BAVO-399897 format. One record per atom (N, C-alpha, C): residue in one letter; chain; residue number from 1; x, y, z. Coordinates in steps of 0.1 Angstrom, whole numbers, plus 5000, padded with zeros to 4 digits. Atoms other than C-alpha are relative to their C-alpha. Layout:
BEGIN
+------+-------+------+------+------+------+
! resn ! chain ! resi !    x !    y !    z !
+------+-------+------+------+------+------+
!    A !     A !  NUM !    X !    Y !    Z !
...
+------+-------+------+------+------+------+
This chain:
BEGIN
+------+-------+------+------+------+------+
! resn ! chain ! resi !    x !    y !    z !
+------+-------+------+------+------+------+
!    X !     A !    1 ! 5014 ! 4995 ! 4994 !
!    X !     A !    1 ! 1800 ! 0167 ! 7660 !
!    X !     A !    1 ! 4993 ! 4987 ! 5004 !
!    X !     A !    2 ! 5010 ! 5009 ! 4995 !
!    X !     A !    2 ! 1777 ! 0147 ! 7682 !
!    X !     A !    2 ! 4987 ! 5005 ! 5000 !
!    X !     A !    3 ! 5014 ! 4998 ! 5000 !
!    X !     A !    3 ! 1741 ! 0150 ! 7677 !
!    X !     A !    3 ! 4993 ! 4992 ! 5012 !
!    X !     A !    4 ! 5004 ! 5009 ! 4991 !
!    X !     A !    4 ! 1722 ! 0138 ! 7708 !
!    X !     A !    4 ! 4985 ! 5004 ! 5002 !
!    X !     A !    5 ! 5014 ! 5000 ! 4999 !
!    X !     A !    5 ! 1684 ! 0131 ! 7711 !
!    X !     A !    5 ! 4995 ! 4993 ! 5012 !
!    X !     A !    6 ! 5003 ! 5009 ! 4989 !
!    X !     A !    6 ! 1668 ! 0122 ! 7743 !
!    X !     A !    6 ! 4984 ! 5003 ! 5001 !
!    X !     A !    7 ! 5015 ! 5002 ! 5000 !
!    X !     A !    7 ! 1629 ! 0112 ! 7744 !
!    X !     A !    7 ! 4997 ! 4999 ! 5016 !
!    X !     A !    8 ! 5004 ! 5000 ! 4985 !
!    X !     A !    8 ! 1614 ! 0119 ! 7779 !
!    X !     A !    8 ! 4984 ! 4999 ! 5002 !
!    X !     A !    9 ! 5015 ! 5001 ! 4994 !
!    X !     A !    9 ! 1578 ! 0110 ! 7790 !
!    X !     A !    9 ! 4999 ! 5003 ! 5013 !
!    X !     A !   10 ! 5004 ! 4996 ! 4988 !
!    X !     A !   10 ! 1564 ! 0127 ! 7817 !
!    X !     A !   10 ! 4984 ! 4997 ! 5007 !
!    X !     A !   11 ! 5014 ! 5001 ! 4994 !
!    X !     A !   11 ! 1535 ! 0122 ! 7843 !
!    X !     A !   11 ! 4993 ! 5013 ! 4997 !
!    X !     A !   12 ! 5007 ! 4987 ! 5002 !
!    X !     A !   12 ! 1508 ! 0148 ! 7837 !
!    X !     A !   12 ! 5004 ! 5011 ! 5009 !
!    X !     A !   13 ! 4996 ! 4991 ! 4988 !
!    X !     A !   13 ! 1517 ! 0164 ! 7871 !
!    X !     A !   13 ! 5014 ! 5005 ! 4998 !
!    X !     A !   14 ! 4987 ! 4998 ! 5001 !
!    X !     A !   14 ! 1553 ! 0164 ! 7861 !
!    X !     A !   14 ! 5005 ! 5009 ! 4988 !
!    X !     A !   15 ! 4999 ! 4993 ! 5011 !
!    X !     A !   15 ! 1551 ! 0184 ! 7830 !
!    X !     A !   15 ! 5004 ! 5014 ! 5004 !
!    X !     A !   16 ! 4998 ! 4987 ! 4995 !
!    X !     A !   16 ! 1549 ! 0218 ! 7845 !
!    X !     A !   16 ! 5014 ! 5002 ! 5005 !
!    X !     A !   17 ! 4986 ! 5000 ! 4994 !
!    X !     A !   17 ! 1580 ! 0212 ! 7867 !
!    X !     A !   17 ! 5012 ! 4998 ! 4993 !
!    X !     A !   18 ! 4989 ! 5001 ! 5011 !
!    X !     A !   18 ! 1600 ! 0200 ! 7839 !
!    X !     A !   18 ! 5003 ! 5012 ! 4993 !
!    X !     A !   19 ! 4998 ! 4989 ! 5008 !
!    X !     A !   19 ! 1593 ! 0229 ! 7816 !
!    X !     A !   19 ! 5005 ! 5011 ! 5008 !
!    X !     A !   20 ! 4994 ! 4987 ! 4994 !
!    X !     A !   20 ! 1601 ! 0254 ! 7844 !
!    X !     A !   20 ! 5014 ! 4999 ! 5003 !
!    X !     A !   21 ! 4987 ! 5004 ! 4998 !
!    X !     A !   21 ! 1632 ! 0237 ! 7853 !
!    X !     A !   21 ! 5010 ! 5003 ! 4986 !
!    X !     A !   22 ! 4991 ! 4997 ! 5012 !
!    X !     A !   22 ! 1643 ! 0237 ! 7815 !
!    X !     A !   22 ! 5001 ! 5013 ! 4997 !
!    X !     A !   23 ! 4998 ! 4984 ! 5000 !
!    X !     A !   23 ! 1637 ! 0275 ! 7814 !
!    X !     A !   23 ! 5011 ! 5004 ! 5007 !
!    X !     A !   24 ! 4991 ! 4994 ! 4990 !
!    X !     A !   24 ! 1657 ! 0280 ! 7843 !
!    X !     A !   24 ! 5015 ! 4993 ! 4996 !
!    X !     A !   25 ! 4986 ! 5005 ! 5004 !
!    X !     A !   25 ! 1688 ! 0257 ! 7830 !
!    X !     A !   25 ! 5003 ! 5000 ! 4986 !
!    X !     A !   26 ! 4995 ! 5001 ! 5012 !
!    X !     A !   26 ! 1687 ! 0259 ! 7794 !
!    X !     A !   26 ! 5013 ! 5008 ! 4995 !
!    X !     A !   27 ! 4988 ! 4990 ! 5003 !
!    X !     A !   27 ! 1711 ! 0290 ! 7790 !
!    X !     A !   27 ! 5013 ! 4994 ! 5005 !
!    X !     A !   28 ! 4988 ! 5005 ! 4994 !
!    X !     A !   28 ! 1735 ! 0272 ! 7815 !
!    X !     A !   28 ! 5006 ! 4987 ! 4992 !
!    X !     A !   29 ! 4995 ! 5011 ! 5008 !
!    X !     A !   29 ! 1736 ! 0240 ! 7793 !
!    X !     A !   29 ! 5006 ! 5005 ! 4987 !
!    X !     A !   30 ! 4993 ! 4997 ! 5013 !
!    X !     A !   30 ! 1740 ! 0260 ! 7761 !
!    X !     A !   30 ! 5014 ! 5008 ! 5001 !
!    X !     A !   31 ! 4988 ! 4994 ! 4998 !
!    X !     A !   31 ! 1768 ! 0279 ! 7776 !
!    X !     A !   31 ! 5011 ! 4989 ! 5005 !
!    X !     A !   32 ! 4990 ! 5008 ! 4996 !
!    X !     A !   32 ! 1785 ! 0247 ! 7787 !
!    X !     A !   32 ! 5012 ! 4998 ! 4988 !
!    X !     A !   33 ! 4990 ! 5002 ! 5012 !
!    X !     A !   33 ! 1819 ! 0241 ! 7768 !
!    X !     A !   33 ! 4996 ! 4989 ! 4993 !
!    X !     A !   34 ! 5000 ! 5012 ! 5011 !
!    X !     A !   34 ! 1815 ! 0222 ! 7735 !
!    X !     A !   34 ! 4985 ! 4999 ! 4999 !
!    X !     A !   35 ! 5014 ! 5001 ! 5005 !
!    X !     A !   35 ! 1776 ! 0226 ! 7735 !
!    X !     A !   35 ! 4999 ! 5010 ! 4990 !
!    X !     A !   36 ! 5001 ! 4992 ! 5011 !
!    X !     A !   36 ! 1769 ! 0240 ! 7701 !
!    X !     A !   36 ! 4987 ! 5004 ! 4996 !
!    X !     A !   37 ! 5015 ! 4999 ! 5002 !
!    X !     A !   37 ! 1730 ! 0237 ! 7702 !
!    X !     A !   37 ! 4993 ! 4993 ! 5010 !
!    X !     A !   38 ! 5008 ! 5008 ! 4991 !
!    X !     A !   38 ! 1702 ! 0228 ! 7725 !
!    X !     A !   38 ! 4986 ! 5005 ! 4996 !
!    X !     A !   39 ! 5014 ! 4998 ! 5003 !
!    X !     A !   39 ! 1665 ! 0227 ! 7718 !
!    X !     A !   39 ! 4992 ! 4991 ! 5005 !
!    X !     A !   40 ! 5013 ! 5008 ! 4994 !
!    X !     A !   40 ! 1632 ! 0213 ! 7733 !
!    X !     A !   40 ! 4990 ! 4999 ! 4990 !
!    X !     A !   41 ! 5014 ! 5003 ! 5010 !
!    X !     A !   41 ! 1606 ! 0197 ! 7711 !
!    X !     A !   41 ! 4990 ! 4994 ! 5008 !
!    X !     A !   42 ! 5012 ! 5007 ! 4994 !
!    X !     A !   42 ! 1571 ! 0187 ! 7723 !
!    X !     A !   42 ! 4995 ! 4991 ! 4989 !
!    X !     A !   43 ! 5007 ! 5009 ! 5009 !
!    X !     A !   43 ! 1554 ! 0157 ! 7707 !
!    X !     A !   43 ! 4984 ! 5006 ! 4999 !
!    X !     A !   44 ! 5014 ! 4995 ! 5000 !
!    X !     A !   44 ! 1520 ! 0171 ! 7694 !
!    X !     A !   44 ! 4990 ! 4990 ! 5000 !
!    X !     A !   45 ! 5010 ! 5011 ! 4998 !
!    X !     A !   45 ! 1505 ! 0136 ! 7694 !
!    X !     A !   45 ! 4999 ! 4995 ! 5014 !
!    X !     A !   46 ! 4996 ! 5005 ! 4984 !
!    X !     A !   46 ! 1517 ! 0129 ! 7730 !
!    X !     A !   46 ! 5004 ! 5012 ! 5008 !
!    X !     A !   47 ! 4995 ! 4990 ! 4995 !
!    X !     A !   47 ! 1517 ! 0161 ! 7748 !
!    X !     A !   47 ! 5010 ! 4999 ! 5013 !
!    X !     A !   48 ! 4992 ! 5003 ! 4987 !
!    X !     A !   48 ! 1535 ! 0146 ! 7779 !
!    X !     A !   48 ! 5013 ! 4995 ! 4996 !
!    X !     A !   49 ! 4988 ! 5005 ! 5007 !
!    X !     A !   49 ! 1564 ! 0136 ! 7755 !
!    X !     A !   49 ! 5008 ! 5011 ! 4996 !
!    X !     A !   50 ! 4990 ! 4989 ! 5004 !
!    X !     A !   50 ! 1594 ! 0159 ! 7749 !
!    X !     A !   50 ! 5016 ! 4994 ! 4997 !
!    X !     A !   51 ! 4989 ! 5005 ! 5006 !
!    X !     A !   51 ! 1625 ! 0155 ! 7729 !
!    X !     A !   51 ! 5010 ! 5013 ! 5002 !
!    X !     A !   52 ! 4988 ! 4990 ! 4999 !
!    X !     A !   52 ! 1659 ! 0176 ! 7737 !
!    X !     A !   52 ! 5008 ! 4994 ! 4988 !
!    X !     A !   53 ! 4992 ! 5001 ! 5013 !
!    X !     A !   53 ! 1680 ! 0179 ! 7706 !
!    X !     A !   53 ! 5012 ! 5010 ! 5003 !
!    X !     A !   54 ! 4987 ! 4993 ! 4998 !
!    X !     A !   54 ! 1716 ! 0189 ! 7713 !
!    X !     A !   54 ! 5011 ! 4996 ! 4991 !
!    X !     A !   55 ! 4986 ! 5004 ! 5009 !
!    X !     A !   55 ! 1749 ! 0191 ! 7695 !
!    X !     A !   55 ! 5012 ! 5005 ! 5006 !
!    X !     A !   56 ! 4989 ! 4997 ! 4993 !
!    X !     A !   56 ! 1782 ! 0189 ! 7709 !
!    X !     A !   56 ! 5013 ! 4998 ! 4991 !
!    X !     A !   57 ! 4988 ! 5000 ! 5009 !
!    X !     A !   57 ! 1818 ! 0194 ! 7694 !
!    X !     A !   57 ! 5003 ! 4985 ! 4998 !
!    X !     A !   58 ! 4997 ! 5014 ! 5001 !
!    X !     A !   58 ! 1825 ! 0158 ! 7702 !
!    X !     A !   58 ! 4997 ! 4993 ! 5014 !
!    X !     A !   59 ! 5003 ! 5011 ! 4988 !
!    X !     A !   59 ! 1820 ! 0129 ! 7727 !
!    X !     A !   59 ! 5006 ! 5005 ! 5012 !
!    X !     A !   60 ! 4993 ! 4997 ! 4987 !
!    X !     A !   60 ! 1845 ! 0142 ! 7752 !
!    X !     A !   60 ! 4993 ! 5013 ! 5008 !
!    X !     A !   61 ! 5007 ! 4990 ! 4993 !
!    X !     A !   61 ! 1825 ! 0174 ! 7758 !
!    X !     A !   61 ! 4984 ! 4996 ! 5005 !
!    X !     A !   62 ! 5012 ! 5005 ! 4993 !
!    X !     A !   62 ! 1793 ! 0156 ! 7762 !
!    X !     A !   62 ! 5003 ! 4992 ! 5011 !
!    X !     A !   63 ! 4997 ! 5010 ! 4988 !
!    X !     A !   63 ! 1809 ! 0132 ! 7786 !
!    X !     A !   63 ! 5001 ! 5011 ! 5012 !
!    X !     A !   64 ! 4997 ! 4991 ! 4988 !
!    X !     A !   64 ! 1822 ! 0162 ! 7806 !
!    X !     A !   64 ! 4987 ! 5007 ! 5006 !
!    X !     A !   65 ! 5012 ! 4995 ! 4996 !
!    X !     A !   65 ! 1787 ! 0176 ! 7805 !
!    X !     A !   65 ! 4994 ! 4991 ! 5010 !
!    X !     A !   66 ! 5005 ! 5009 ! 4992 !
!    X !     A !   66 ! 1773 ! 0145 ! 7819 !
!    X !     A !   66 ! 5005 ! 4995 ! 5014 !
!    X !     A !   67 ! 4993 ! 5002 ! 4987 !
!    X !     A !   67 ! 1797 ! 0143 ! 7847 !
!    X !     A !   67 ! 5000 ! 5012 ! 5008 !
!    X !     A !   68 ! 5002 ! 4988 ! 4993 !
!    X !     A !   68 ! 1789 ! 0180 ! 7858 !
!    X !     A !   68 ! 4990 ! 4999 ! 5010 !
!    X !     A !   69 ! 5011 ! 4999 ! 4990 !
!    X !     A !   69 ! 1769 ! 0188 ! 7887 !
!    X !     A !   69 ! 4987 ! 5006 ! 4994 !
!    X !     A !   70 ! 5010 ! 4997 ! 5006 !
!    X !     A !   70 ! 1748 ! 0207 ! 7865 !
!    X !     A !   70 ! 4990 ! 4991 ! 4993 !
!    X !     A !   71 ! 5008 ! 5010 ! 5006 !
!    X !     A !   71 ! 1736 ! 0177 ! 7847 !
!    X !     A !   71 ! 4995 ! 4991 ! 5011 !
!    X !     A !   72 ! 5004 ! 5010 ! 4987 !
!    X !     A !   72 ! 1735 ! 0155 ! 7880 !
!    X !     A !   72 ! 4988 ! 5006 ! 5006 !
!    X !     A !   73 ! 5011 ! 4996 ! 4993 !
!    X !     A !   73 ! 1711 ! 0180 ! 7896 !
!    X !     A !   73 ! 4988 ! 5000 ! 4989 !
!    X !     A !   74 ! 5012 ! 4997 ! 5008 !
!    X !     A !   74 ! 1690 ! 0188 ! 7864 !
!    X !     A !   74 ! 4994 ! 4985 ! 4996 !
!    X !     A !   75 ! 5007 ! 5013 ! 5004 !
!    X !     A !   75 ! 1687 ! 0150 ! 7855 !
!    X !     A !   75 ! 4993 ! 4993 ! 5012 !
!    X !     A !   76 ! 5010 ! 5007 ! 4988 !
!    X !     A !   76 ! 1677 ! 0139 ! 7891 !
!    X !     A !   76 ! 4986 ! 5007 ! 5002 !
!    X !     A !   77 ! 5014 ! 4993 ! 5000 !
!    X !     A !   77 ! 1650 ! 0165 ! 7889 !
!    X !     A !   77 ! 4990 ! 4996 ! 4990 !
!    X !     A !   78 ! 5009 ! 5005 ! 5010 !
!    X !     A !   78 ! 1638 ! 0156 ! 7856 !
!    X !     A !   78 ! 4995 ! 4985 ! 5002 !
!    X !     A !   79 ! 5005 ! 5014 ! 4999 !
!    X !     A !   79 ! 1638 ! 0119 ! 7862 !
!    X !     A !   79 ! 4990 ! 4997 ! 5012 !
!    X !     A !   80 ! 5008 ! 5001 ! 4990 !
!    X !     A !   80 ! 1618 ! 0123 ! 7893 !
!    X !     A !   80 ! 4984 ! 5001 ! 4995 !
!    X !     A !   81 ! 5013 ! 4995 ! 5007 !
!    X !     A !   81 ! 1589 ! 0135 ! 7868 !
!    X !     A !   81 ! 4996 ! 4990 ! 4990 !
!    X !     A !   82 ! 5001 ! 5008 ! 5012 !
!    X !     A !   82 ! 1592 ! 0107 ! 7843 !
!    X !     A !   82 ! 4988 ! 4989 ! 5003 !
!    X !     A !   83 ! 5010 ! 5008 ! 5000 !
!    X !     A !   83 ! 1563 ! 0085 ! 7834 !
!    X !     A !   83 ! 5005 ! 4985 ! 4995 !
!    X !     A !   84 ! 4993 ! 5011 ! 5009 !
!    X !     A !   84 ! 1586 ! 0060 ! 7814 !
!    X !     A !   84 ! 5015 ! 5004 ! 5001 !
!    X !     A !   85 ! 4986 ! 4997 ! 5000 !
!    X !     A !   85 ! 1623 ! 0056 ! 7812 !
!    X !     A !   85 ! 5004 ! 5006 ! 4986 !
!    X !     A !   86 ! 4994 ! 4992 ! 5011 !
!    X !     A !   86 ! 1642 ! 0079 ! 7788 !
!    X !     A !   86 ! 5006 ! 4992 ! 4990 !
!    X !     A !   87 ! 4994 ! 5006 ! 5013 !
!    X !     A !   87 ! 1654 ! 0069 ! 7754 !
!    X !     A !   87 ! 5009 ! 5011 ! 4996 !
!    X !     A !   88 ! 4991 ! 4990 ! 5004 !
!    X !     A !   88 ! 1685 ! 0086 ! 7741 !
!    X !     A !   88 ! 5007 ! 4993 ! 4989 !
!    X !     A !   89 ! 4996 ! 5003 ! 5013 !
!    X !     A !   89 ! 1702 ! 0084 ! 7707 !
!    X !     A !   89 ! 5013 ! 5011 ! 4999 !
!    X !     A !   90 ! 4989 ! 4992 ! 5003 !
!    X !     A !   90 ! 1738 ! 0098 ! 7700 !
!    X !     A !   90 ! 5005 ! 4998 ! 4987 !
!    X !     A !   91 ! 4994 ! 5005 ! 5014 !
!    X !     A !   91 ! 1748 ! 0100 ! 7664 !
!    X !     A !   91 ! 5011 ! 5011 ! 4997 !
!    X !     A !   92 ! 4989 ! 4995 ! 5004 !
!    X !     A !   92 ! 1781 ! 0111 ! 7649 !
!    X !     A !   92 ! 4996 ! 5007 ! 4985 !
!    X !     A !   93 ! 5004 ! 4991 ! 5012 !
!    X !     A !   93 ! 1774 ! 0138 ! 7623 !
!    X !     A !   93 ! 5013 ! 5000 ! 4990 !
!    X !     A !   94 ! 4989 ! 5002 ! 5007 !
!    X !     A !   94 ! 1799 ! 0128 ! 7595 !
!    X !     A !   94 ! 5002 ! 5011 ! 4988 !
!    X !     A !   95 ! 4999 ! 4990 ! 5011 !
!    X !     A !   95 ! 1788 ! 0152 ! 7567 !
!    X !     A !   95 ! 4985 ! 5007 ! 5000 !
!    X !     A !   96 ! 5012 ! 4992 ! 4999 !
!    X !     A !   96 ! 1764 ! 0179 ! 7566 !
!    X !     A !   96 ! 4996 ! 5004 ! 4985 !
!    X !     A !   97 ! 5005 ! 4997 ! 5013 !
!    X !     A !   97 ! 1741 ! 0184 ! 7536 !
!    X !     A !   97 ! 5000 ! 5017 ! 4996 !
!    X !     A !   98 ! 5000 ! 4984 ! 5002 !
!    X !     A !   98 ! 1742 ! 0219 ! 7519 !
!    X !     A !   98 ! 4988 ! 5004 ! 5002 !
+------+-------+------+------+------+------+
């Protein structure tokens, strides 16, 4: 299982467009083969900062998604609204706690 966290900071004007686009595509991403979970978090201390938290069966499924047209279109739309470069972390979940 791969857990992926992406931190995104948007311009003030870009937040509404990002949120509208996320609402439009979230179920498509969740339905992408290998995606087990997808959630969006907003930073309460920095309201223009958001995190996507997703879980993928393994790296190959995450890579298939990143090579898809859905990702390319969504990422291009999202990047155009950034105030700073996105940060991303992928972690391999080796053992879940009970």
